[in-house]
BANUTI-372523 format. One line per 8 residues: their letters; for each residue z, x, y of N, C-alpha, C. Coordinates in Angstrom, 1 decimal, padded with zeros to 4 digits. Layout:
BEGIN
A	Z X Y Z X Y Z X Y; ... .
# end
This chain:
BEGIN
XXXXXXXX	051.4 016.0 001.1 051.7 017.1 000.2 050.5 018.1 000.3; 050.8 019.2 000.8 049.6 020.2 001.0 049.3 020.9 -000.3; 048.0 021.3 -000.5 047.6 021.9 -001.7 047.8 023.4 -001.5; 048.2 024.1 -002.5 048.4 025.6 -002.4 047.2 026.3 -003.1; 046.0 026.0 -002.5 044.8 026.6 -003.0 044.4 027.7 -002.1; 044.7 029.0 -002.4 044.4 030.1 -001.6 043.3 031.0 -002.3; 042.1 031.0 -001.8 041.0 031.7 -002.4 041.0 033.2 -002.0; 041.8 033.6 -001.1 041.8 035.0 -000.6 042.0 036.0 -001.7 .
XXXXXXXX	043.0 035.8 -002.5 043.4 036.7 -003.6 042.3 036.9 -004.6; 041.8 035.8 -005.2 040.7 036.0 -006.3 039.4 036.6 -005.7; 039.1 036.1 -004.5 037.8 036.6 -003.8 038.0 038.1 -003.4; 039.1 038.4 -002.9 039.4 039.8 -002.5 039.3 040.7 -003.7; 039.9 040.3 -004.8 039.9 041.0 -006.1 038.5 041.2 -006.6; 037.8 040.1 -006.6 036.3 040.1 -007.0 035.5 041.1 -006.3; 035.6 041.0 -004.9 034.9 042.0 -004.1 035.3 043.4 -004.3; 036.6 043.6 -004.5 037.1 045.0 -004.7 036.5 045.6 -006.1 .
XXXXXXXX	036.6 044.8 -007.1 036.2 045.2 -008.4 034.7 045.4 -008.5; 033.9 044.5 -007.9 032.5 044.7 -007.8 032.1 045.9 -007.0; 032.8 046.1 -005.9 032.5 047.2 -005.1 032.8 048.5 -005.8; 033.9 048.6 -006.5 034.3 049.7 -007.3 033.2 050.0 -008.4; 032.7 049.0 -009.0 031.7 049.2 -010.1 030.4 049.6 -009.5; 030.0 049.0 -008.3 028.7 049.4 -007.7 028.8 050.8 -007.2; 029.9 051.2 -006.6 030.1 052.6 -006.0 030.0 053.6 -007.2; 030.7 053.3 -008.3 030.7 054.2 -009.4 029.3 054.3 -010.0 .
XXXXXXXX	028.5 053.2 -010.1 027.2 053.3 -010.5 026.3 054.1 -009.5; 026.6 054.0 -008.3 025.8 054.8 -007.3 026.1 056.2 -007.4; 027.4 056.6 -007.7 027.7 058.0 -007.8 027.2 058.6 -009.2; 027.1 057.8 -010.2 026.7 058.3 -011.5 025.1 058.2 -011.7; 024.5 057.5 -010.7 023.0 057.3 -010.9 022.2 058.5 -010.6; 020.9 058.4 -011.0 020.0 059.4 -010.8 019.5 059.5 -009.3; 019.6 060.6 -008.7 019.2 060.7 -007.3 017.7 060.5 -007.0; 016.9 060.7 -008.0 015.5 060.5 -007.8 015.1 059.0 -007.6 .
XXXXXXXX	016.0 058.1 -008.0 015.7 056.7 -007.8 015.7 056.3 -006.4; 016.5 057.0 -005.6 016.7 056.7 -004.2 015.6 057.2 -003.2; 014.6 057.8 -003.8 013.5 058.2 -002.9 012.8 057.1 -002.3; 012.8 055.9 -003.0 012.1 054.7 -002.5 012.8 054.2 -001.2; 014.1 054.4 -001.1 014.9 053.9 -000.1 015.2 055.0 000.9; 014.3 055.9 001.2 014.4 057.0 002.1 015.5 057.9 001.8; 015.9 058.1 000.5 017.0 059.0 000.2 018.4 058.5 000.3; 018.5 057.2 000.7 019.8 056.6 000.9 020.3 055.9 -000.4 .
XXXXXXXX	021.5 056.3 -000.8 022.1 055.8 -002.0 022.7 054.4 -001.6; 021.9 053.4 -001.8 022.2 052.0 -001.3 023.4 051.5 -002.2; 023.4 051.8 -003.5 024.4 051.3 -004.3 025.8 051.9 -003.9; 025.8 053.2 -003.6 027.1 053.7 -003.1 027.6 053.2 -001.8; 026.7 053.0 -000.8 027.0 052.5 000.4 027.5 051.0 000.4; 026.8 050.2 -000.4 027.2 048.8 -000.5 028.4 048.6 -001.4; 028.6 049.5 -002.4 029.8 049.4 -003.2 031.0 049.8 -002.3; 030.9 050.8 -001.5 031.9 051.2 -000.6 032.3 050.1 000.4 .
XXXXXXXX	031.2 049.4 000.9 031.5 048.3 001.8 032.2 047.2 001.1; 031.8 046.8 -000.1 032.4 045.7 -000.8 033.9 046.1 -001.1; 034.1 047.3 -001.5 035.4 047.8 -001.8 036.4 047.7 -000.6; 035.9 048.1 000.5 036.7 048.1 001.7 037.0 046.7 002.2; 035.9 045.8 002.2 036.1 044.5 002.6 037.0 043.7 001.5; 036.9 044.0 000.3 037.8 043.3 -000.7 039.2 043.7 -000.5; 039.4 045.0 -000.2 040.8 045.4 000.1 041.3 044.8 001.4; 040.5 044.6 002.3 040.9 044.0 003.6 041.3 042.6 003.4 .
XXXXXXXX	040.5 041.8 002.5 040.8 040.5 002.2 042.1 040.4 001.5; 042.4 041.3 000.5 043.6 041.3 -000.2 044.8 041.6 000.7; 044.6 042.5 001.7 045.7 042.8 002.6 046.0 041.6 003.5; 045.0 040.9 003.9 045.2 039.7 004.7 045.9 038.6 003.8; 045.5 038.5 002.6 046.1 037.5 001.7 047.6 037.9 001.4; 047.9 039.1 001.3 049.2 039.5 001.0 050.1 039.3 002.3; 049.6 039.6 003.4 050.3 039.4 004.7 050.6 037.9 004.9; 049.6 037.1 004.6 049.7 035.7 004.9 050.4 034.8 003.9 .
XXX	050.8 035.4 002.8 051.4 034.6 001.7 052.9 034.6 001.8; 053.5 035.1 002.9 054.9 035.2 003.0 055.6 033.9 003.5; 055.5 032.8 002.7 056.0 031.6 003.1 057.5 031.5 002.8 .
# end
């Protein structure tokens, strides 16, 4: 009897939501804070990366759940 434990959906959703929150924080944040990181908005970039990878995991989960 196989277990139907698929972690792709909750993890993809978690990454997508956290990425969305981090990207929103990066867009709303003060630009003077990013002088320490050579002017790169790290929150925006990592938020975008998490959002894209979370959506990719959700897409793979949706494609693979067609049993």
